[in-house]
MARFI-726293 format. One line per 2 residues: number of its first residue (from 1); their letters; for each residue x, y, z of C-alpha. Coordinates in Angstrom, 2 decimals. Layout:
REM MARFI-726293
NUM) a) X Y Z | ...
REM end
This chain:
REM MARFI-726293
1) mp) -65.86 -11.97 102.65 | -64.78 -12.74 99.30
3) ss) -61.24 -13.91 99.07 | -60.20 -11.40 96.51
5) ar) -60.50 -8.81 99.04 | -57.87 -10.06 101.27
7) ps) -55.14 -7.67 101.91 | -51.61 -8.19 100.23
9) gr) -50.14 -8.47 103.68 | -47.78 -5.44 103.12
11) pl) -48.87 -3.35 106.26 | -47.74 -6.60 108.31
13) lw) -44.35 -6.63 106.51 | -43.68 -2.99 107.22
15) ia) -45.08 -3.08 110.80 | -42.51 -6.24 111.47
17) la) -39.65 -4.31 110.12 | -40.34 -1.11 111.54
19) gs) -40.95 -2.81 114.83 | -37.77 -4.85 114.56
21) aa) -35.87 -1.84 113.58 | -37.06 0.36 116.51
23) ml) -36.32 -2.35 119.21 | -32.89 -2.83 117.51
25) lw) -32.14 0.99 117.92 | -33.45 1.11 121.38
27) ma) -30.84 -1.67 122.32 | -28.18 0.16 120.22
29) ra) -28.51 3.56 121.60 | -25.56 3.35 123.82
31) ip) -23.07 2.89 120.48 | -23.07 6.80 119.74
33) lg) -23.04 7.73 123.47 | -19.86 5.84 124.18
35) kv) -21.53 3.81 127.08 | -21.67 0.21 128.22
37) pf) -24.57 -1.83 129.95 | -24.66 -1.46 133.79
39) tg) -25.59 -5.13 134.51 | -24.46 -8.43 135.35
41) dl) -22.09 -10.52 133.43 | -21.96 -7.89 130.53
43) lh) -20.21 -5.42 132.93 | -18.59 -8.05 135.28
45) fh) -17.21 -10.30 133.12 | -17.54 -9.76 129.44
47) yp) -16.40 -6.25 129.44 | -13.13 -6.50 131.23
49) lr) -12.19 -9.44 129.12 | -12.87 -7.43 126.05
51) df) -11.13 -4.42 127.30 | -7.88 -6.79 127.70
53) ya) -8.66 -8.31 124.24 | -8.75 -4.97 122.61
55) ra) -5.29 -3.60 124.47 | -3.81 -6.73 123.44
57) la) -4.55 -6.44 119.91 | -3.54 -2.77 119.82
59) ag) -0.24 -3.50 121.65 | 0.57 -6.66 119.42
61) hr) 0.61 -8.69 122.26 | -0.78 -12.21 122.60
63) ve) -4.47 -12.30 123.08 | -4.57 -16.10 124.76
65) wm) -2.79 -15.27 128.06 | -4.38 -12.60 130.33
67) ps) -2.24 -11.85 133.41 | -4.95 -10.21 135.34
69) lh) -6.98 -12.77 136.59 | -6.40 -16.34 138.23
71) lg) -2.65 -15.63 138.76 | -2.73 -15.45 134.98
73) fd) -5.03 -17.74 132.79 | -5.72 -18.83 129.14
75) va) -8.40 -16.57 128.51 | -8.90 -17.69 124.73
77) ae) -9.37 -21.15 125.95 | -12.00 -20.12 128.50
79) gq) -14.54 -20.42 125.68 | -16.18 -16.87 126.28
81) lg) -14.20 -14.28 124.39 | -13.88 -15.65 120.88
83) ay) -10.54 -14.45 120.39 | -9.92 -16.15 117.17
85) hp) -13.15 -15.20 115.25 | -12.61 -12.88 112.32
87) fh) -15.43 -10.74 113.35 | -13.96 -10.16 116.92
89) wl) -10.48 -9.56 115.54 | -11.70 -7.03 113.19
91) ly) -14.16 -5.24 115.62 | -11.85 -4.47 118.29
93) rv) -9.03 -3.50 116.06 | -11.19 -1.25 114.18
95) lp) -13.49 0.54 116.88 | -12.87 1.81 120.07
97) ld) -13.44 -0.47 122.97 | -17.09 0.86 124.06
99) pa) -18.78 0.99 120.78 | -17.10 -2.19 119.53
101) fm) -18.40 -3.78 122.57 | -22.00 -2.69 122.07
103) ve) -21.90 -3.78 118.51 | -20.89 -6.92 119.74
105) vv) -23.75 -7.08 122.27 | -26.59 -6.05 119.38
107) aa) -25.11 -7.86 116.25 | -26.84 -11.17 116.98
109) yp) -30.32 -9.70 116.67 | -30.25 -8.37 112.81
111) ll) -28.37 -11.62 112.15 | -31.15 -13.68 113.54
113) fa) -34.01 -12.04 112.14 | -32.58 -12.03 108.78
115) gm) -31.78 -15.94 109.22 | -35.25 -16.44 110.43
117) wr) -36.98 -14.37 107.71 | -35.20 -16.43 105.06
119) ll) -35.83 -19.72 106.64 | -39.50 -19.15 107.25
121) gr) -39.88 -17.73 103.62 | -39.43 -21.30 102.42
123) ac) -42.82 -22.17 104.12 | -44.32 -18.35 104.27
125) pa) -45.14 -15.56 102.40 | -42.38 -12.71 103.29
127) pa) -44.90 -10.62 105.35 | -45.69 -13.62 107.54
129) aa) -42.03 -14.61 107.86 | -40.84 -11.40 108.58
131) fg) -43.34 -11.54 111.70 | -42.06 -14.74 112.80
133) am) -38.43 -13.69 112.41 | -39.36 -10.61 114.66
135) la) -40.91 -12.95 117.23 | -37.83 -15.08 117.24
137) af) -35.08 -12.51 117.28 | -36.90 -10.68 120.08
139) sg) -38.02 -13.54 122.01 | -37.94 -13.30 125.85
141) fm) -34.87 -15.70 125.65 | -32.95 -13.55 123.36
143) ll) -33.69 -10.23 125.04 | -33.05 -11.61 128.62
145) hg) -29.95 -13.38 127.50 | -28.36 -10.26 125.90
147) vh) -26.05 -10.43 128.99 | -24.50 -13.49 127.23
149) pn) -23.22 -12.03 123.68 | -21.41 -14.97 122.39
151) mv) -24.22 -17.24 123.33 | -27.07 -15.33 121.61
153) ti) -24.72 -14.55 118.48 | -24.27 -18.59 118.21
155) va) -27.85 -18.69 118.25 | -28.41 -16.42 115.69
157) hv) -26.46 -18.89 113.48 | -28.83 -21.68 113.59
159) pw) -31.53 -20.09 110.93 | -28.82 -19.88 108.56
161) ll) -27.53 -23.48 109.32 | -30.95 -25.02 108.58
163) lv) -31.29 -22.95 105.38 | -27.84 -24.64 104.25
165) vh) -29.35 -27.87 105.16 | -32.53 -27.39 103.52
167) ga) -30.36 -26.15 100.37 | -28.37 -29.01 100.43
169) cr) -31.32 -31.43 100.50 | -32.76 -29.59 97.64
171) ee) -29.99 -29.04 95.32 | -29.95 -31.29 92.14
173) tw) -26.43 -31.43 91.32 | -23.21 -32.16 93.21
175) pg) -21.64 -28.80 92.73 | -24.54 -27.21 93.99
177) rl) -24.53 -29.74 97.18 | -20.74 -28.71 97.52
179) rq) -21.29 -25.05 97.48 | -24.02 -25.64 100.47
181) ag) -21.41 -27.70 102.24 | -18.84 -24.61 101.99
183) wl) -21.55 -22.53 103.58 | -21.97 -25.11 106.14
185) av) -18.37 -25.30 107.07 | -18.04 -21.34 107.20
187) lt) -20.91 -21.21 109.69 | -19.89 -24.44 111.64
189) gs) -16.53 -22.93 111.93 | -17.72 -19.61 112.87
191) vl) -20.04 -21.11 115.59 | -16.96 -23.03 117.20
193) ll) -14.45 -19.76 117.09 | -17.35 -17.92 118.95
195) gh) -16.40 -20.19 121.85 | -19.55 -20.66 124.09
197) pq) -19.69 -24.41 124.19 | -23.03 -25.00 125.31
199) aa) -24.53 -22.63 122.64 | -22.30 -24.46 120.09
201) wf) -23.92 -27.64 121.36 | -27.47 -26.07 120.59
203) aa) -26.58 -25.25 117.14 | -25.13 -28.88 116.68
205) la) -28.51 -30.26 118.00 | -30.62 -28.00 115.70
207) tl) -28.70 -28.85 112.59 | -28.93 -32.54 113.31
209) ag) -32.87 -32.10 113.86 | -32.91 -30.11 110.66
211) tl) -31.10 -32.95 108.78 | -33.33 -35.54 110.13
213) la) -36.53 -33.71 109.82 | -35.61 -32.98 106.02
215) sr) -35.55 -36.96 105.48 | -39.39 -36.68 105.82
217) vv) -40.14 -34.17 103.26 | -37.55 -34.98 100.53
219) pr) -36.92 -38.12 98.42 | -34.73 -40.53 100.43
221) aa) -32.13 -40.54 97.57 | -31.97 -36.90 97.88
223) wl) -31.71 -36.77 101.32 | -28.76 -39.24 101.51
225) rg) -26.90 -36.93 98.86 | -27.77 -33.79 100.91
227) gt) -26.83 -35.56 104.33 | -23.37 -36.37 102.59
229) av) -22.84 -32.70 101.95 | -23.99 -31.79 105.18
231) li) -21.29 -34.23 106.76 | -18.57 -32.92 104.62
233) ga) -19.50 -29.17 105.51 | -19.57 -30.16 109.23
235) lv) -15.96 -31.67 108.97 | -14.56 -28.84 107.28
237) gv) -16.29 -26.53 109.65 | -14.79 -28.55 112.43
239) ai) -11.24 -28.00 111.18 | -11.81 -24.23 110.90
241) gs) -12.84 -24.07 114.40 | -10.54 -26.92 115.76
243) aq) -8.34 -24.58 117.42 | -10.92 -23.17 119.89
245) ll) -12.33 -26.85 120.24 | -8.90 -28.14 121.49
247) at) -8.24 -25.06 123.56 | -11.84 -25.13 125.41
249) ag) -11.75 -29.13 125.80 | -8.30 -28.88 127.49
251) al) -9.56 -26.04 129.90 | -12.37 -27.86 130.53
253) ar) -10.58 -30.74 131.80 | -7.99 -28.35 133.89
255) aa) -10.98 -26.30 135.41 | -12.11 -26.31 138.99
257) rg) -15.91 -27.22 138.35 | -18.09 -29.77 139.05
259) ad) -17.01 -32.36 136.29 | -19.18 -35.23 135.96
261) dp) -21.48 -34.17 138.73 | -25.21 -34.50 137.72
263) ef) -26.27 -32.10 140.45 | -23.87 -29.62 139.45
265) at) -25.04 -29.82 135.75 | -28.39 -29.33 136.87
267) tf) -27.81 -25.83 138.22 | -30.39 -23.56 136.98
269) sl) -32.97 -25.91 136.52 | -36.36 -24.49 135.75
271) pl) -38.76 -25.12 138.62 | -42.15 -26.57 137.24
273) vh) -44.21 -23.70 138.69 | -42.13 -21.46 136.47
275) lw) -43.94 -22.98 133.24 | -46.97 -20.88 134.25
277) ql) -45.03 -17.93 132.85 | -45.95 -19.09 129.46
279) lh) -49.54 -17.70 130.48 | -48.08 -15.08 133.13
281) py) -45.00 -13.38 132.07 | -44.21 -11.14 135.10
283) lf) -45.51 -13.80 137.69 | -41.80 -14.23 139.53
285) wg) -40.86 -10.76 138.91 | -43.62 -8.92 141.14
287) rl) -44.04 -5.92 138.86 | -44.44 -5.20 135.17
289) wr) -41.86 -2.54 134.52 | -38.21 -2.90 135.70
291) wn) -38.48 -6.15 137.43 | -37.77 -6.87 141.01
293) ed) -36.06 -10.28 140.73 | -36.98 -12.78 143.51
295) tg) -35.01 -15.69 144.45 | -34.80 -18.11 141.49
297) ag) -35.92 -15.39 138.85 | -33.74 -13.61 136.53
299) de) -32.31 -13.75 133.11 | -31.72 -17.36 133.25
301) fg) -35.57 -17.96 134.21 | -37.54 -16.28 131.33
303) vy) -39.66 -18.63 129.73 | -42.42 -16.05 128.17
305) gg) -42.31 -15.98 124.08 | -45.11 -13.67 123.91
307) av) -48.95 -13.83 124.12 | -49.37 -13.33 120.39
309) ai) -47.02 -16.24 119.55 | -48.60 -18.78 121.92
311) vl) -52.12 -17.71 120.67 | -51.45 -18.15 117.19
313) av) -49.29 -21.17 117.52 | -52.08 -22.86 119.53
315) ww) -54.61 -22.00 116.63 | -52.50 -23.32 114.04
317) la) -51.88 -26.73 115.80 | -55.67 -26.77 116.24
319) qa) -56.16 -26.52 112.57 | -53.66 -28.91 111.53
321) ar) -54.95 -31.41 113.86 | -57.67 -31.89 111.39
323) pd) -56.62 -32.51 107.71 | -58.64 -30.10 105.49
325) gv) -56.77 -30.29 102.21 | -55.20 -26.72 102.67
327) tr) -52.06 -27.41 104.84 | -49.64 -29.50 102.43
329) re) -48.13 -32.71 104.25 | -44.58 -31.36 104.31
331) lr) -45.50 -28.18 106.43 | -47.85 -30.40 108.73
333) iv) -44.53 -32.57 109.40 | -42.38 -29.42 110.12
335) gw) -45.45 -27.87 112.10 | -45.98 -31.09 114.24
337) gl) -41.97 -31.38 114.62 | -41.73 -27.98 115.94
339) aa) -44.87 -28.78 118.43 | -42.75 -31.92 119.65
341) ai) -39.51 -29.69 119.92 | -41.39 -27.21 122.10
343) vv) -42.73 -29.93 124.41 | -39.11 -31.60 124.64
345) al) -37.34 -28.41 125.16 | -39.68 -27.43 128.14
347) wl) -39.29 -30.86 129.61 | -35.36 -30.81 129.20
349) gt) -35.26 -26.87 130.67 | -36.95 -28.39 133.95
351) gr) -33.60 -29.99 134.67 | -33.51 -31.98 137.84
353) yg) -37.62 -31.56 138.19 | -38.38 -33.19 135.23
355) kl) -35.33 -35.92 134.86 | -35.24 -36.01 131.27
357) yy) -32.09 -33.71 131.48 | -30.03 -36.29 133.28
359) lq) -29.83 -38.14 129.86 | -27.53 -35.65 128.80
361) tw) -25.28 -36.10 131.88 | -24.34 -39.23 130.57
363) lp) -22.78 -37.97 127.60 | -18.96 -36.95 127.48
365) vv) -18.09 -33.24 127.75 | -21.64 -31.84 127.10
367) gq) -22.85 -33.78 130.34 | -20.88 -31.15 132.36
369) fr) -22.90 -28.20 130.80 | -25.18 -26.71 133.35
371) ap) -28.14 -24.61 133.21 | -30.75 -26.83 131.47
373) vr) -33.16 -23.98 131.50 | -31.38 -22.80 128.52
375) yi) -33.28 -25.34 126.22 | -36.12 -22.72 126.40
377) lf) -34.60 -21.31 123.47 | -36.06 -24.04 121.27
379) aq) -39.38 -23.59 122.55 | -39.64 -19.92 121.99
381) tg) -38.18 -20.17 118.59 | -40.43 -23.19 117.89
383) la) -43.48 -20.85 118.92 | -42.31 -18.10 116.72
385) al) -42.24 -20.38 113.72 | -45.56 -21.95 114.32
387) aa) -47.04 -18.30 114.82 | -45.48 -17.51 111.31
389) fa) -47.44 -20.43 109.83 | -50.53 -19.20 111.63
391) ma) -50.08 -15.65 110.27 | -49.56 -17.10 106.69
393) rl) -52.78 -19.16 107.13 | -54.66 -16.05 108.38
395) ma) -53.94 -14.02 105.56 | -54.27 -16.66 102.69
397) rd) -56.44 -15.29 100.01 | -58.03 -18.68 99.65
399) rr) -58.34 -20.13 102.97 | -60.97 -22.52 102.49
401) lp) -61.23 -23.08 106.31 | -64.25 -25.82 106.48
403) dg) -64.84 -24.77 110.08 | -63.06 -21.72 111.23
405) aw) -65.10 -21.34 114.52 | -64.23 -24.54 116.19
407) sl) -60.27 -24.09 116.06 | -60.69 -20.62 118.01
409) aa) -61.78 -22.84 120.99 | -57.90 -23.85 121.56
411) pw) -56.79 -20.18 122.11 | -59.90 -18.99 124.03
413) al) -59.34 -22.40 126.44 | -55.77 -20.89 127.17
415) vv) -57.35 -17.60 128.08 | -59.68 -19.42 130.40
417) ls) -56.73 -21.34 131.56 | -54.72 -18.23 132.35
419) ga) -57.40 -16.48 133.95 | -58.42 -19.40 136.45
421) sa) -54.77 -20.15 137.01 | -53.97 -16.23 137.94
423) vw) -56.61 -16.72 140.93 | -54.83 -19.75 142.06
425) lv) -51.19 -18.56 141.69 | -51.99 -15.38 143.75
427) sa) -53.92 -17.40 146.44 | -51.04 -19.76 146.55
429) ga) -48.37 -17.03 147.04 | -46.72 -17.79 143.83
431) gg) -43.76 -15.15 143.12 | -43.05 -14.74 146.48
433) gt) -46.13 -13.51 147.57 | -45.44 -9.95 145.79
435) vt) -47.99 -10.51 142.89 | -50.24 -7.31 142.51
437) pw) -53.43 -7.64 140.79 | -51.99 -5.95 137.57
439) va) -49.20 -8.63 137.56 | -51.73 -11.39 137.98
441) ts) -54.17 -10.34 135.31 | -51.38 -9.07 132.64
443) gp) -51.01 -12.53 131.19 | -54.85 -13.31 130.82
445) ll) -55.33 -9.80 129.30 | -52.85 -10.05 126.82
447) la) -53.90 -13.65 125.82 | -57.53 -12.38 125.44
449) aa) -56.28 -9.41 123.67 | -54.48 -11.68 121.07
451) aa) -57.36 -13.99 121.00 | -59.97 -11.55 120.24
453) vl) -57.81 -9.84 117.58 | -57.37 -13.45 115.99
455) tl) -61.17 -14.16 116.10 | -61.51 -10.97 114.29
457) gv) -59.15 -12.19 111.62 | -60.92 -15.28 111.28
459) lg) -64.22 -13.49 110.69 | -62.55 -11.52 108.12
461) wr) -61.16 -8.26 109.48 | -58.56 -7.01 107.50
463) ga) -56.80 -5.08 110.29 | -56.13 -8.26 112.56
465) ap) -52.70 -9.22 111.19 | -51.03 -5.72 111.38
467) ll) -52.89 -5.33 114.80 | -51.30 -8.80 116.25
469) av) -47.89 -7.44 115.07 | -48.56 -4.31 117.03
471) la) -49.64 -6.28 119.87 | -46.56 -8.61 119.51
473) ia) -43.93 -5.73 119.39 | -45.37 -4.03 122.57
475) dl) -45.57 -7.01 124.52 | -42.05 -8.22 123.73
477) aa) -40.53 -4.85 124.12 | -42.38 -4.49 127.50
479) yg) -41.08 -7.65 128.55 | -37.37 -7.79 127.49
481) lg) -36.66 -4.39 126.75 | -38.51 -2.83 129.66
483) gm) -37.86 -5.24 132.31 | -34.15 -6.05 131.92
485) vv) -31.27 -3.66 132.92 | -29.14 -4.75 130.31
487) wr) -31.29 -2.68 127.83 | -31.95 0.13 130.30
489) df) -29.09 1.46 132.13 | -25.75 2.34 130.61
491) lt) -22.50 3.84 132.11 | -19.23 5.42 130.59
493) rq) -15.84 3.86 130.88 | -15.20 6.37 133.69
495) qv) -18.23 5.57 135.68 | -17.53 2.18 135.69
497) ve) -14.06 2.74 137.20 | -15.69 5.14 139.77
499) ll) -17.76 2.22 140.92 | -14.40 0.64 142.40
501) gp) -14.53 3.38 144.94 | -12.12 6.39 145.71
503) re) -8.28 5.85 144.79 | -7.25 6.57 148.29
505) qr) -9.75 4.33 149.76 | -8.24 1.16 147.84
507) pp) -4.84 -0.39 147.12 | -2.40 1.17 144.29
509) ag) -2.52 -0.81 141.07 | 0.55 -2.46 139.96
511) dg) 2.07 -3.03 143.59 | 1.64 -6.68 143.75
513) rv) -1.63 -8.79 143.25 | -4.70 -8.54 144.99
515) ay) -6.93 -11.05 146.85 | -10.44 -10.20 146.64
517) gl) -13.28 -11.70 148.99 | -16.46 -10.90 146.73
519) lf) -17.70 -12.76 143.44 | -16.82 -9.85 140.89
521) pd) -13.38 -8.76 140.95 | -12.99 -8.47 137.26
523) mf) -14.01 -4.85 137.06 | -10.98 -3.81 138.61
525) vl) -9.01 -5.00 135.51 | -10.23 -1.91 134.00
527) dg) -8.00 0.11 136.38 | -4.73 -1.93 136.05
529) yr) -5.05 -4.51 138.97 | -4.15 -8.07 138.74
531) fl) -5.99 -10.55 141.00 | -5.32 -13.93 142.80
533) rg) -8.88 -15.04 141.29 | -11.59 -13.89 139.04
535) yt) -15.02 -14.36 137.89 | -14.90 -16.54 134.64
537) gl) -17.00 -19.46 133.23 | -14.06 -22.03 133.64
539) vp) -12.08 -21.47 136.71 | -8.54 -22.96 136.45
541) ar) -7.77 -25.49 139.27 | -4.86 -24.55 141.28
543) vl) -2.82 -26.61 143.47 | -2.42 -24.16 146.54
545) ey) -5.17 -23.01 148.52 | -3.87 -19.58 149.19
547) dt) -5.22 -19.00 152.72 | -1.80 -18.67 154.49
549) as) 0.88 -15.89 154.43 | 3.39 -18.25 152.66
551) el) 1.26 -19.12 149.75 | 0.10 -15.60 149.17
553) rv) 3.77 -14.37 149.45 | 4.80 -16.75 146.48
555) ag) 1.79 -15.74 144.39 | 2.89 -12.17 144.95
557) vr) -0.26 -10.98 146.60 | 0.33 -7.53 148.35
559) ya) -3.15 -6.64 149.39 | -6.64 -8.36 150.71
561) hr) -10.10 -7.05 150.63 | -11.69 -7.41 154.08
563) vf) -14.13 -10.23 153.12 | -11.10 -12.23 151.89
565) qe) -9.14 -11.38 155.20 | -12.14 -12.36 157.43
567) qa) -11.93 -15.84 155.85 | -8.45 -16.45 155.52
569) av) -7.29 -14.92 158.74 | -3.86 -14.29 157.09
571) sg) -1.04 -13.80 159.89 | 0.73 -10.41 159.56
573) ae) -1.80 -8.62 157.74 | -2.65 -4.93 158.64
575) py) -5.17 -2.59 157.71 | -4.61 -0.35 154.89
577) ar) -7.45 1.53 153.84 | -11.16 1.11 154.57
579) ew) -12.18 -2.21 153.08 | -8.57 -3.31 152.40
581) fa) -5.48 -5.12 154.21 | -1.73 -5.01 153.54
583) lp) -0.50 -8.68 153.68 | 3.03 -9.61 154.53
585) pp) 5.41 -8.21 151.83 | 5.56 -10.59 148.80
587) lp) 8.34 -12.49 147.12 | 9.72 -10.65 144.02
589) ra) 8.09 -11.74 140.89 | 11.00 -12.87 139.22
591) rl) 13.81 -14.24 141.50 | 16.40 -17.16 141.82
593) va) 16.63 -19.97 144.08 | 19.75 -22.39 144.99
595) ea) 17.70 -25.18 146.65 | 14.65 -27.13 145.13
597) rv) 13.02 -30.10 146.73 | 10.83 -32.49 144.87
599) sr) 7.42 -32.55 146.22 | 4.29 -34.52 145.48
601) dp) 2.19 -32.46 147.72 | 2.97 -28.57 147.44
603) aa) -0.11 -27.57 149.42 | 1.02 -29.46 152.40
605) di) 4.94 -29.24 151.98 | 4.84 -25.55 151.49
607) ar) 4.21 -24.77 155.07 | 7.62 -26.66 156.07
609) id) 9.88 -24.72 153.89 | 11.17 -21.15 153.91
611) ve) 9.71 -20.01 150.82 | 12.35 -17.37 150.12
613) sv) 15.06 -19.75 149.60 | 13.45 -22.93 148.95
615) al) 11.22 -23.96 145.76 | 8.98 -26.97 145.51
617) ve) 9.45 -28.77 142.28 | 8.44 -32.06 140.26
619) rd) 11.75 -33.41 139.85 | 15.27 -32.96 140.86
621) la) 16.94 -30.18 139.18 | 20.38 -30.60 140.54
623) ld) 21.20 -26.88 141.45 | 24.45 -25.82 142.77
625) pg) 24.93 -24.55 146.18 | 25.57 -20.70 146.99
627) ar) 24.37 -17.51 146.71 | 20.94 -17.19 144.71
629) ge) 22.08 -14.46 142.55 | 20.05 -11.83 140.94
631) am) 16.95 -11.69 138.50 | 15.65 -8.60 136.70
633) et) 12.38 -8.13 134.56 | 13.11 -6.81 131.16
635) ld) 9.95 -7.48 129.66 | 6.46 -8.41 131.32
637) vp) 3.54 -8.19 128.92 | 0.83 -10.64 128.24
639) ge) 2.22 -13.97 126.85 | 5.67 -13.20 127.12
641) ir) 8.07 -12.68 130.14 | 11.84 -11.91 129.84
643) vr) 14.41 -11.91 132.53 | 18.15 -11.14 132.95
645) tl) 19.80 -13.24 135.48 | 23.38 -13.39 137.05
647) aa) 24.26 -16.21 139.05 | 27.43 -17.99 140.32
649) gr) 26.06 -21.47 139.58 | 23.12 -23.35 138.21
651) rl) 19.69 -21.73 139.42 | 16.08 -21.97 139.24
653) lv) 14.64 -19.03 137.79 | 11.07 -18.57 139.52
655) vs) 8.17 -16.44 137.90 | 5.09 -15.76 139.83
657) ea) 2.92 -16.31 136.88 | 0.52 -19.28 136.93
659) wd) 1.79 -22.65 135.18 | -0.04 -23.82 132.23
661) eg) 0.89 -26.64 129.32 | 1.14 -23.87 126.72
663) wv) 4.21 -22.13 128.30 | 7.57 -22.58 126.55
665) ae) 11.19 -21.31 127.51 | 14.11 -20.25 126.11
667) va) 17.54 -19.49 127.96 | 20.36 -17.74 126.04
669) gq) 18.19 -18.52 122.81 | 18.09 -21.96 123.56
671) pa) 15.17 -24.09 124.25 | 14.65 -24.99 127.93
673) ev) 12.15 -26.85 129.73 | 9.52 -25.05 131.80
675) er) 9.52 -26.28 135.37 | 6.30 -26.42 137.52
677) vy) 7.07 -24.61 140.74 | 5.10 -25.01 143.92
679) gd) 2.53 -26.74 141.77 | 1.06 -23.41 140.34
681) fi) 3.89 -21.17 138.85 | 6.41 -21.41 136.08
683) gv) 10.16 -21.58 136.23 | 13.29 -22.62 134.27
685) vv) 16.68 -23.58 135.08 | 19.52 -21.10 134.28
687) pa) 23.11 -21.82 134.07 | 25.81 -19.86 135.69
689) ga) 26.70 -16.44 134.52 | 24.68 -13.80 132.89
691) ht) 21.69 -15.16 130.74 | 18.36 -13.84 129.48
693) ar) 15.40 -16.28 130.18 | 12.31 -16.01 127.91
695) fs) 8.93 -17.39 128.64 | 6.18 -17.39 125.87
697) fd) 2.80 -18.53 125.94 | 2.49 -20.74 122.83
699) pa) -0.08 -23.63 123.61 | -0.35 -26.24 120.65
701) yr) -3.93 -24.89 119.46 | -2.21 -21.66 118.16
703) rv) -0.59 -23.99 115.63 | -3.50 -26.01 114.94
705) fa) -5.33 -22.59 114.21 | -2.64 -21.72 111.80
707) va) -2.74 -24.95 110.01 | -6.08 -26.73 110.34
709) gs) -7.91 -23.37 110.56 | -6.49 -21.82 107.61
711) gg) -6.67 -25.01 105.77 | -10.25 -25.63 106.64
713) av) -11.31 -21.83 105.34 | -9.53 -22.40 101.97
715) la) -11.29 -25.60 101.67 | -14.72 -24.00 102.49
717) li) -13.95 -21.22 100.06 | -13.18 -23.58 97.30
719) li) -16.58 -25.49 98.02 | -18.26 -22.18 97.77
721) aa) -16.76 -21.37 94.42 | -18.10 -24.78 92.93
723) pm) -19.08 -24.39 89.36 | -21.83 -21.96 88.93
725) aa) -23.96 -24.39 86.70 | -25.56 -26.01 89.84
727) rr) -29.29 -25.40 89.87 | -31.51 -25.08 92.98
729) sp) -34.65 -26.94 92.88 | -37.56 -24.76 92.49
731) vr) -39.76 -27.05 94.92 | -41.06 -24.83 97.85
733) wp) -43.05 -25.78 100.68 | -46.45 -24.19 100.07
735) h) -48.50 -23.01 103.15
REM end
């Protein structure tokens, strides 16, 4: 077929755009309906935290301290809320909670698509770049991890970071490089303020890899100057996000998790047999539509990146393995770099099974990150980029392929391997023995269809590229949108509250704290409850065990769920309603005591005292003997508590809110030291007479955000506004 007859690629472009838009609209269809996803972490974790965040913003309260979970805890430092990110602040200030939440959930996908389109456009024509962007934005990882909105939003920053790195190394003048440094600072600050530590680590790795790869495709002097600009931008970006960095580092140090434990860090390792999902997408779910999750499957274990992506990637690598004068050196370097990244990512994803991940556990901080399976992200993104290169090659007007037939052997070998392995996997009982013939043959059929259309394209059929795009869209949508409940089932807020059960069958909200025996208590926050514990990524460590009546009384816990009572067997508990027990009456939330004993082990000493009259503290407070006096709360909102006290002598005011280094206190308008009471609660010494004591949650990172964050943002804007005389090099990576 004459090269002049090759199609322009416009059908491919429109199909990629229309398919991406259709999937995005399907994902976002709950926004106008005022509904939220009925699934996993979105409903049980992210939505309750955003509910608190939106309410605190609307009321003008501090967004850092959430009283509803863990006896109160620093929710901003927990690293999953992104409380200081301008996008979150604006989103939850302007929109009602439910549409704001869904906008946050889907916002990453168009951001990632646009970034990948621009990034791949440096090496590919627009249609092929749009095709690759679609594969990356709607890959199995991205769609399955829709339950982790802040993580996928950080991932969506990665192509933009790589674009800036590429631009910094290609710029010819320092003003131009500094402008790129400014954009890198903005992106880095945005990544850090979004708060997901592991995803931020992934973004940093990608940026570093992109910088090192640039050293292979640009002159050394240009790379050194560009690398300097990248370093400047990264440092300014760290200043912008320093508050979140400091907050999360502190929370991680105080968390009750398996720090420095390689076995904890390798939780959610990908079993080696799961690598077969590359060729058999539904193997471990037992069905094609609306998955049945077997043990060890779920949103963390979705390896599949699409049959079209893997077929095209294998075909491109097969051709790139034989220099033909068509593929330029720069693109070959990038392509083989991506292939290496795919292999390493899959290896790291196997965690404890592949062993390579143990190298990361030797590193400070990031060695505590668990879920090595998430490295699959790099494998799927690499496949999408290679598929874009392959599509550009397929559609090239002047391909000059010396031997198009031999390179097709690689994808067809993949089809044969898939078919043969399907028989073996079924006979071996993979997927829990629930694999049906349709599930077993779905992978080979999809790969065969992709290989067949590719073969027709190599032979000169014009419709191959658009048909591959249609096949990819259908495949990704069925896998990621059809299988995962996050994109299927939605509830109104009222329906979510109704899941808690009838009001007459649960304790009244606001009447003391509640001890819940199951994993997911956070939804109760939506109806005004306060909990002893909670479901969060970083669980604050506590001194007391909270399995005795004395400990629960000082914590203000009034009711316990049946499962909790069965585990703790609290003396004096009485059946209350169906699944609930009423515990011995808790102590007042704010109270005065006249006796304080120094204790080095509150968990042991609390059993030896009368908690109504004696407090356990860390130092001698020299309290006066006599009647305890009176304490009355006048204000109790997130991050601020005020109490009026009246006493005949020097007393200790105890408030059953969790102790944290960020609490500061005033008594009668004068600064006072916050005392740690019973190891877990806050208190302050008040003098005789009538006074007002005020507790405010004012952690140091708030001031860091005000100074370093704002200063870094201003500096980034100055760098971006560098003289417009800078010119970008016209050099492009040919395909």
